[in-house]
C-alpha positions as CSV (number, residue, x, y, z in Angstrom):
1,M,7.3,-34.0,-7.5
2,N,9.3,-33.2,-10.5
3,K,9.4,-34.7,-14.0
4,D,12.3,-37.0,-13.3
5,I,10.9,-38.4,-10.1
6,F,7.5,-39.0,-11.8
7,L,9.2,-40.8,-14.8
8,D,11.3,-42.9,-12.5
9,E,8.2,-43.9,-10.6
10,V,6.4,-44.9,-13.8
11,I,9.4,-46.8,-15.2
12,S,9.9,-48.6,-11.9
13,L,6.5,-50.2,-12.3
14,I,7.2,-51.4,-15.9
15,K,8.0,-55.1,-15.8
16,D,9.3,-55.5,-19.3
17,K,12.8,-54.2,-19.3
18,S,13.0,-54.1,-23.1
19,V,10.5,-51.3,-23.4
20,K,11.4,-49.1,-20.4
21,R,13.6,-46.7,-22.4
22,R,11.0,-46.3,-25.1
23,I,8.2,-45.7,-22.6
24,R,10.3,-43.2,-20.7
25,K,11.1,-41.2,-23.8
26,E,7.5,-41.2,-25.0
27,L,6.2,-40.0,-21.6
28,E,9.0,-37.4,-21.3
29,D,8.0,-36.0,-24.7
30,H,4.4,-35.7,-23.7
31,I,5.3,-34.0,-20.4
32,D,7.7,-31.6,-22.2
33,D,5.0,-30.7,-24.7
34,R,2.6,-29.9,-21.8
35,I,5.2,-27.9,-20.0
36,E,5.8,-25.9,-23.1
37,Y,2.1,-25.3,-23.5
38,Y,1.8,-24.0,-19.9
39,L,4.9,-21.8,-20.3
40,D,3.4,-20.3,-23.5
41,S,0.2,-19.7,-21.5
42,G,2.1,-17.5,-19.1
43,Y,2.8,-19.9,-16.2
44,D,6.2,-19.9,-14.5
45,E,8.4,-23.0,-15.0
46,E,7.6,-24.6,-11.6
47,T,3.9,-24.2,-12.1
48,A,4.0,-25.4,-15.7
49,E,5.8,-28.6,-14.7
50,R,3.4,-29.2,-11.8
51,K,0.4,-28.7,-14.0
52,A,1.8,-30.9,-16.7
53,L,2.4,-33.7,-14.2
54,E,-1.0,-33.4,-12.7
55,R,-2.5,-33.8,-16.2
56,M,-0.5,-37.0,-16.7
57,G,-2.4,-38.8,-14.0
58,N,-1.6,-41.7,-11.8
59,A,1.9,-43.3,-12.3
60,K,0.6,-46.9,-11.6
61,E,-2.2,-46.6,-14.2
62,I,0.1,-45.0,-16.7
63,A,2.6,-47.9,-16.2
64,E,-0.1,-50.5,-16.7
65,D,-1.4,-48.8,-19.8
66,M,2.0,-48.3,-21.4
67,Q,3.0,-51.9,-20.6
68,K,0.0,-53.2,-22.4
69,L,0.4,-50.8,-25.3
70,H,4.1,-51.6,-25.8
71,N,3.6,-55.4,-25.4
72,N,1.1,-55.3,-28.2
73,K,2.6,-57.0,-31.3
74,Y,2.0,-53.8,-33.3
75,W,5.0,-52.3,-31.5
76,N,7.4,-55.3,-31.8
């Protein structure tokens, strides 16, 4: 699985359309930071992306957590 497929999967599970773009950007930034870390550690690009996505965890759980977080009045 690559980054875009993973992000698409997470976003497809978000019910609130008003926060989908914000959540995708936030997750993409986290993934990119992790990819950069692995690249700096000497991994090739494919392995760095794979490892970064593995560290992100389960798409369904992430979607549920992000939905709760972004529905919190703090974010609105």
